[in-house]
DODOTI-420696 format. One line per 2 residues: number of its first residue (from 1); their letters; for each residue x, y, z of N, C-alpha, C. Coordinates in pm, 1 decimal. Layout:
N
NUM> A> X,Y,Z,X,Y,Z,X,Y,Z | ...
//
This chain:
109
1> XX> 2687.6,-10272.8,-14583.1,2755.9,-10146.7,-14512.6,2903.9,-10185.2,-14491.9 | 3017.5,-10103.8,-14529.6,3143.6,-10131.7,-14526.0,3185.9,-10112.5,-14354.8
3> XX> 3293.8,-10198.7,-14321.7,3330.2,-10168.6,-14205.3,3459.9,-10052.8,-14217.9 | 3479.0,-9988.2,-14094.7,3595.6,-9891.1,-14125.1,3699.5,-9933.1,-14124.9
5> XX> 3786.3,-9845.9,-14219.6,3934.6,-9926.8,-14239.2,4012.5,-9899.8,-14110.8 | 4117.7,-9995.5,-14061.4,4228.6,-9997.1,-13956.7,4325.0,-9965.5,-14007.7
7> XX> 4412.6,-9880.4,-13964.7,4552.2,-9850.5,-14006.8,4663.2,-9912.7,-13948.8 | 4776.8,-9937.1,-14002.3,4861.7,-10030.5,-13938.9,4913.4,-9940.0,-13790.7
9> XX> 4880.9,-9827.0,-13781.0,4915.1,-9725.8,-13651.7,4825.5,-9786.8,-13559.6 | 4671.0,-9772.6,-13604.8,4574.2,-9807.0,-13500.5,4598.3,-9948.1,-13486.6
11> XX> 4616.5,-10047.3,-13558.4,4651.9,-10186.6,-13530.2,4742.1,-10200.5,-13422.1 | 4869.0,-10161.8,-13419.2,5013.4,-10139.9,-13339.5,4959.7,-10130.1,-13223.5
13> XX> 4867.9,-10008.7,-13205.7,4844.3,-9941.0,-13056.6,4746.0,-10048.8,-13008.2 | 4644.8,-10089.5,-13047.5,4541.0,-10170.4,-13025.9,4621.4,-10300.2,-12961.8
15> XX> 4709.4,-10335.8,-13044.6,4789.2,-10476.0,-12992.4,4890.5,-10436.1,-12895.5 | 5000.0,-10324.6,-12861.3,5044.4,-10303.1,-12780.2,4979.9,-10304.2,-12638.4
17> XX> 4862.7,-10220.4,-12643.9,4773.8,-10193.1,-12534.8,4719.6,-10327.3,-12498.7 | 4687.0,-10421.8,-12557.8,4655.3,-10585.7,-12527.6,4758.9,-10631.0,-12458.8
19> XX> 4888.6,-10606.9,-12500.4,5014.7,-10666.4,-12431.4,5061.5,-10609.8,-12289.6 | 4990.1,-10497.1,-12257.9,5009.7,-10403.8,-12141.9,5075.7,-10298.8,-12116.1
21> XX> 5110.1,-10248.2,-12241.5,5195.2,-10114.7,-12275.2,5130.1,-10023.8,-12243.4 | 5143.0,-9904.6,-12153.9,5081.8,-9776.8,-12136.4,5170.6,-9644.0,-12161.9
23> XX> 5332.3,-9684.6,-12188.1,5388.5,-9577.0,-12220.0,5479.0,-9634.8,-12356.2 | 5462.3,-9533.9,-12467.8,5587.5,-9571.9,-12562.4,5680.6,-9448.6,-12546.9
25> XX> 5794.8,-9508.8,-12585.4,5903.9,-9398.6,-12561.9,5954.1,-9371.0,-12697.0 | 6012.9,-9254.1,-12690.0,6069.8,-9218.7,-12831.7,6103.9,-9050.7,-12857.9
27> XX> 6141.5,-9004.5,-12972.8,6196.7,-8885.8,-12983.1,6094.7,-8856.8,-13112.6 | 6026.0,-8741.6,-13109.6,5957.4,-8699.8,-13230.2,6047.2,-8658.2,-13380.6
29> XX> 5987.5,-8686.4,-13462.8,6095.6,-8719.0,-13576.7,6004.9,-8666.4,-13691.8 | 6087.0,-8607.8,-13824.2,6005.6,-8601.4,-13958.2,5913.0,-8711.3,-13980.3
31> XX> 5941.9,-8807.0,-13983.9,5869.9,-8915.7,-14051.1,5772.7,-8989.6,-13947.0 | 5787.8,-8990.7,-13838.2,5682.5,-9036.9,-13748.9,5579.6,-8936.1,-13715.5
33> XX> 5634.0,-8814.7,-13745.6,5501.8,-8696.4,-13717.1,5439.1,-8679.6,-13844.6 | 5506.8,-8673.9,-13942.4,5439.2,-8655.0,-14079.0,5328.0,-8754.4,-14105.2
35> XX> 5327.1,-8883.1,-14093.7,5250.4,-8966.2,-14103.8,5139.8,-9004.2,-13965.2 | 5157.2,-8882.4,-13874.0,5055.9,-8887.8,-13773.1,5068.1,-8983.7,-13673.4
37> XX> 5160.9,-9106.1,-13648.0,5169.9,-9205.7,-13589.1,5171.8,-9157.3,-13433.8 | 5255.1,-9043.0,-13398.9,5284.4,-8974.5,-13260.1,5120.6,-8906.1,-13220.5
39> XX> 5069.1,-8823.8,-13310.6,4927.6,-8774.7,-13284.0,4848.4,-8889.6,-13277.0 | 4854.9,-9044.0,-13308.4,4744.0,-9146.4,-13275.5,4820.2,-9183.5,-13126.7
41> XX> 4910.2,-9188.6,-13127.3,4973.4,-9228.9,-12963.3,4909.1,-9148.2,-12849.7 | 4924.4,-8981.4,-12893.6,4885.0,-8894.8,-12813.1,4707.2,-8921.0,-12776.4
43> XX> 4636.6,-8946.7,-12889.4,4490.5,-8955.0,-12877.9,4439.0,-9099.4,-12834.3 | 4539.3,-9205.7,-12822.9,4478.1,-9329.6,-12777.9,4462.3,-9332.6,-12670.8
45> XX> 4355.4,-9430.5,-12612.1,4307.0,-9394.7,-12468.4,4408.1,-9511.8,-12390.8 | 4483.1,-9479.9,-12320.9,4546.7,-9590.5,-12206.7,4703.0,-9586.9,-12263.4
47> XX> 4738.8,-9549.4,-12359.3,4877.2,-9519.5,-12380.6,4924.5,-9381.7,-12386.4 | 5040.1,-9351.3,-12320.0,5093.5,-9229.9,-12319.5,5251.6,-9212.7,-12397.8
49> XX> 5270.1,-9083.6,-12419.4,5372.6,-9061.2,-12497.5,5492.1,-9032.0,-12412.9 | 5617.3,-9132.1,-12404.9,5713.7,-9085.0,-12294.0,5825.0,-9015.8,-12377.9
51> XX> 5813.7,-8881.5,-12383.3,5937.3,-8793.7,-12477.3,6059.8,-8808.7,-12411.5 | 6160.2,-8857.9,-12493.5,6290.4,-8876.3,-12448.0,6376.8,-8743.4,-12543.8
53> XX> 6519.1,-8702.3,-12472.7,6575.3,-8630.2,-12539.9,6661.4,-8643.5,-12665.7 | 6670.6,-8799.2,-12629.3,6751.7,-8853.4,-12779.2,6725.5,-8975.6,-12792.8
55> XX> 6745.0,-9057.5,-12912.3,6695.3,-9204.4,-12930.3,6756.3,-9286.5,-12839.4 | 6892.2,-9276.3,-12804.7,6967.0,-9361.4,-12730.2,6890.5,-9389.1,-12583.1
57> XX> 6871.5,-9272.1,-12526.5,6791.1,-9253.1,-12403.1,6662.5,-9319.5,-12410.6 | 6612.6,-9292.5,-12520.2,6466.2,-9353.9,-12545.9,6457.6,-9521.5,-12556.4
59> XX> 6599.5,-9577.0,-12595.0,6591.4,-9749.9,-12614.2,6616.7,-9770.0,-12481.1 | 6695.6,-9695.0,-12410.7,6767.4,-9738.7,-12261.7,6610.9,-9740.3,-12187.1
61> XX> 6525.7,-9628.6,-12210.5,6422.3,-9622.2,-12119.8,6314.6,-9747.3,-12153.7 | 6305.6,-9778.6,-12294.2,6226.8,-9867.1,-12341.1,6297.9,-10010.0,-12275.2
63> XX> 6425.9,-10021.3,-12267.1,6471.8,-10153.7,-12212.3,6422.0,-10173.7,-12086.0 | 6449.7,-10053.4,-11965.8,6422.2,-10066.4,-11863.9,6262.9,-10077.1,-11821.1
65> XX> 6181.3,-10035.1,-11906.3,6030.8,-10042.3,-11896.5,6032.1,-10185.4,-11914.1 | 6076.7,-10266.5,-12018.6,6063.7,-10375.2,-12058.3,6087.4,-10494.3,-11951.5
67> XX> 6217.1,-10454.7,-11889.7,6264.8,-10531.5,-11776.8,6165.7,-10545.1,-11631.2 | 6092.4,-10437.5,-11627.0,5996.9,-10419.1,-11539.7,5879.9,-10475.8,-11559.5
69> XX> 5820.1,-10473.3,-11666.0,5691.5,-10490.7,-11699.2,5660.3,-10610.9,-11842.7 | 5789.1,-10654.4,-11915.4,5772.0,-10771.9,-11968.0,5801.3,-10735.2,-12114.2
71> XX> 5761.5,-10609.0,-12165.2,5781.3,-10553.5,-12288.0,5764.6,-10421.6,-12275.8 | 5889.9,-10344.2,-12378.4,5890.2,-10214.9,-12410.0,5852.6,-10166.1,-12544.8
73> XX> 5816.0,-10026.4,-12571.5,5829.8,-10010.4,-12715.0,5911.6,-9854.4,-12733.4 | 5935.7,-9859.6,-12850.2,6028.2,-9747.3,-12877.0,5980.0,-9684.6,-13024.8
75> XX> 5972.8,-9588.2,-13021.7,5932.2,-9481.4,-13167.2,6045.7,-9410.5,-13191.9 | 6110.3,-9445.9,-13343.0,6189.4,-9356.6,-13391.0,6191.8,-9322.9,-13530.8
77> XX> 6247.1,-9197.2,-13567.7,6262.6,-9190.8,-13726.5,6385.4,-9281.7,-13807.1 | 6349.7,-9288.0,-13925.7,6480.5,-9397.3,-13978.6,6575.7,-9325.1,-14011.3
79> XX> 6686.8,-9390.7,-14046.5,6801.6,-9318.7,-14068.5,6923.2,-9286.6,-13930.3 | 6919.8,-9156.5,-13876.3,6987.4,-9126.4,-13766.8,6890.5,-9186.9,-13663.0
81> XX> 6784.2,-9174.5,-13661.9,6706.0,-9191.1,-13537.9,6739.3,-9353.6,-13503.1 | 6699.3,-9445.4,-13594.9,6718.3,-9588.3,-13566.1,6877.7,-9595.6,-13523.9
83> XX> 6949.1,-9553.9,-13618.2,7118.6,-9586.3,-13598.3,7145.5,-9511.9,-13444.0 | 7095.0,-9435.0,-13387.2,7107.9,-9374.1,-13273.0,7081.9,-9461.8,-13148.2
85> XX> 6945.9,-9520.5,-13171.5,6912.7,-9595.8,-13048.0,6952.1,-9742.5,-13075.1 | 7049.2,-9815.9,-13179.6,7091.5,-9931.9,-13198.8,7182.2,-10010.0,-13060.3
87> XX> 7246.0,-9897.6,-12989.3,7324.2,-9976.1,-12872.2,7231.1,-10030.5,-12769.8 | 7124.0,-9924.6,-12734.9,7013.1,-10002.7,-12673.1,6923.8,-10107.8,-12692.0
89> XX> 6897.7,-10097.0,-12830.6,6852.1,-10199.1,-12886.1,6911.3,-10337.9,-12893.4 | 7039.4,-10312.5,-12913.4,7133.7,-10415.9,-12926.7,7125.5,-10490.3,-12796.7
91> XX> 7151.5,-10418.2,-12648.9,7176.2,-10470.7,-12544.4,7024.9,-10543.6,-12503.9 | 6927.0,-10484.0,-12558.5,6809.1,-10553.8,-12509.4,6801.6,-10705.8,-12589.9
93> XX> 6815.9,-10672.2,-12718.5,6862.4,-10833.1,-12783.6,6954.8,-10924.3,-12720.1 | 7069.7,-10876.0,-12695.3,7170.4,-10973.5,-12630.6,7104.8,-11029.6,-12481.7
95> XX> 7032.3,-10976.9,-12428.3,6984.6,-11014.6,-12315.0,6831.8,-11059.1,-12297.2 | 6774.9,-11090.3,-12431.5,6659.3,-11147.4,-12438.9,6530.8,-11036.7,-12392.1
97> XX> 6562.7,-10924.0,-12380.7,6451.7,-10837.2,-12319.1,6368.3,-10788.9,-12442.4 | 6236.0,-10808.7,-12455.3,6151.7,-10798.6,-12539.9,6128.5,-10642.4,-12549.7
99> XX> 6182.3,-10571.9,-12662.9,6155.5,-10444.2,-12690.2,6116.1,-10416.4,-12841.9 | 6003.6,-10381.5,-12833.1,5949.5,-10330.7,-12967.2,5998.6,-10197.7,-13025.2
101> XX> 6064.3,-10190.8,-13164.1,6113.8,-10072.0,-13214.3,6038.2,-10040.0,-13356.5 | 5950.2,-9965.6,-13327.8,5894.0,-9877.8,-13463.3,5969.2,-9777.5,-13508.4
103> XX> 5980.1,-9791.9,-13644.3,6055.4,-9697.8,-13726.6,5949.7,-9614.1,-13820.2 | 5956.3,-9472.6,-13825.2,5885.7,-9404.6,-13928.7,5975.4,-9401.5,-14019.2
105> XX> 5927.2,-9406.7,-14141.3,6007.7,-9387.5,-14291.1,5925.5,-9311.0,-14388.4 | 5999.5,-9297.2,-14505.7,5907.3,-9250.8,-14611.8,5826.2,-9352.5,-14690.5
107> XX> 5728.9,-9301.9,-14748.0,5644.5,-9435.5,-14821.7,5714.0,-9455.5,-14919.9 | 5640.4,-9548.4,-14968.2,5702.2,-9661.5,-15085.8,5697.4,-9564.6,-15197.9
109> X> 5566.9,-9515.9,-15215.0,5541.4,-9429.1,-15321.6,5612.4,-9310.7,-15355.9
//
């Protein structure tokens, strides 16, 4: 009997939950929606989606959350999404604030 396969998204959510994450911030986009990661977040027990107006706001929200809780998480789409979040992520990095930035992208195939 084979064991069920775990996706990268499933693993990320389980690991983040084990670190105490209960909100993931971000902005819905083409590549994080197409591959169902945001749906996985919505369906995952104990973690909620923190929707933001833009990626910069999401990066600052994740930074503030991390300052209060020890670690924060942000989800954006590649290209314009990750570049829009870069100032908030750079600030977190410069001040050694733990923020995980998950970027949805095209498949390699």
